[in-house]
N, C-alpha and C positions, 0 to 999 in steps of 0.2 A: 532164335532171334536176338536174345540178349548177347549171346556170344559173338554174333556177327557185329553188333554195335560196338562191343568192347574191342573186337579185333580191328575194326575200322579206326576207332579212336587211337589204339596203340600203333597201328601202321602209320597213320598221319603224324603222330607224335614222334615216332622214330625217324620218319622221312624229313620232317620239318625242323627238328632240333639241330641247331648249328653249333652247340657247345657239347662238351663231354664231361661227364662226372662219373668216372669209373676208374678203377685201378689199372695198373699196367697189365694185369693178367688178361684183360679183354684183348688188348693189342697183341700180347704174346701168344694167345690162342689163335689169333688170326694169322700170325707169322708161321705158326706150326702147321696150320691148315694149308697155307700158301705153299709152304715147303713140300708138304705131302703131295700136292697136286702139280705144282710147277717144277719141283725139283731143285729149287734154289731159294735162298732167303736166310735171314739171320734167326737163329734160335738161341735163347739165353741158356745159361747153365742148368736151369731147372728142368729143361726138356732134353738135355743131352745124356748120353750114357756116362755113368759115373766113372767108369774105367778110363775114359779119355781125360778125366780131370786129375787122375793120379800121376805122380811123378814116376820116372822110370825106376827109381829105387823102391817104390811101393809096389806091391803086387796083391791082386785080389786072390785070396785063398780061403777056402771054406765056404760054407753055406751063407753066413752073414755077409761076407764081402761080395759074393756073387749076386745076392738078392738086393741088399741095401746099397752097397757101393756101386754095383754094376747096373743099377736101374735108374731111370730118370726120376726126379722128385715128383713130377706131375704126370698125371695120366693123359693119354691122348683121347680119352672118351669125350671130353667137352669140345676140343677143337674138331673132332670128327663130325660134329653137327654141321660144320661149315664146309667140309670137303665136298659134298654133293653140289653145293652152291658154286663153289669155285671151279669144280670140274665142269659144270654146265657152262659157266662163263668161258672157260678155256675152249671147250668144244665149239661154242658159238662164236669164238674169237671176239668176245666182248669184255675182255679182262683189262679194263681201264681202272684207274684209281677210284673214280667216283663209284662205280658199281662194286668194286672190291671192298669198299668200306660201307656202302649203303645196304647191300643185301644181308650181311650178317646182322645188322641192326634190325632188319625186318624179320629175320628168323627169331631174334630175341623178342621182338614185339609179339609174335605168336605165343610164345611161352608166357609173357607177361599178361596177355589177354586171357590165357587159360587160367592163370593164377587169379586174375580178377573175377573170372566167371565162377570159379570154385568158391571164392569169397562171397560172391553175390548169392550163391545157393545156400550158404551156411545159415543165414538168419531165418530162412524158411524151414529149416529142419529137414532138408532133403537127405536121404541116406540114413545111415545108422550112427553117424558121428554126432558129437555134441558141439554146441556153440560155447566158446570160451568168452567171458566178458572182455578180455583184452583184445580179442580178434575183432570185435564189433564196436569198440569205443571210437568215437569220432576222431580223437587225436591219433590213434593208431592207423585208422583208415587213411587219414590225411598224410601221415608219415609214409605209409606204404605207397600211396599214389604219387607223392613227390619223389621218392627215392627209387621207384621202379626203374629209373634210368641207370642206376648204378648196377654194375655187374653183379655184385653180391646179391642184390635183390632180383636180378633178371636171370640168373642162372636157373636152369631147369629145376633142381631140387628146391631152391628158395622160392621160386614162383609157385610151387606146389605145397609150400609149407602151411598154407591155410588149411589144407585138408588134413585133419588129425584124426587118428583112430582112437576111440576110447578104450580103456583097459586098465584095470587095477594093477599095480598101485600107481602107475604113471600113464600118461598119454604119450604115445610115440608118434612123432610127425612123420609123414611120408618123406619129407626132406632128410630126416635123420637116416632113414633106411636107404635112400638113394645115395647118400653121401658115401656109404661104404661099398657101393657097387663098383 
């Protein structure tokens, strides 16, 4: 029941917010997802094959050049969250600007609600994880609530960063583990 209320709140928040407070990476990820589904659209250099950026006198040779220079700087993992949404819009012929920008925000709202729900479970001591004082301080809860609109706070790993696993000598957040996937 709690998750449903949080989800409803986040969905309304995402649908009714008229301004944006997130970095270019959010829009760039939508451009990549759009290009994957519709076959056209602009992608910035971070998403392109590095070999296409080399001049004709440069050549990729060796392992380092083929992996580092020959690969995009960013992964397609995050934009791929929006591919099924865009594909559904394409199949249903509903691919107008309003829905192309609204539905990714709603997808993000689901992950924000999941992060909120995990945070709500923490003070009750559910699971085997421990509660950190900084996670439950009123100032931090308010900061997270206000900044969930930002991409950095809304990305899947960051939304799950409340869920931390205990373990000596350090606690490793789930977000840290997901960052390297």
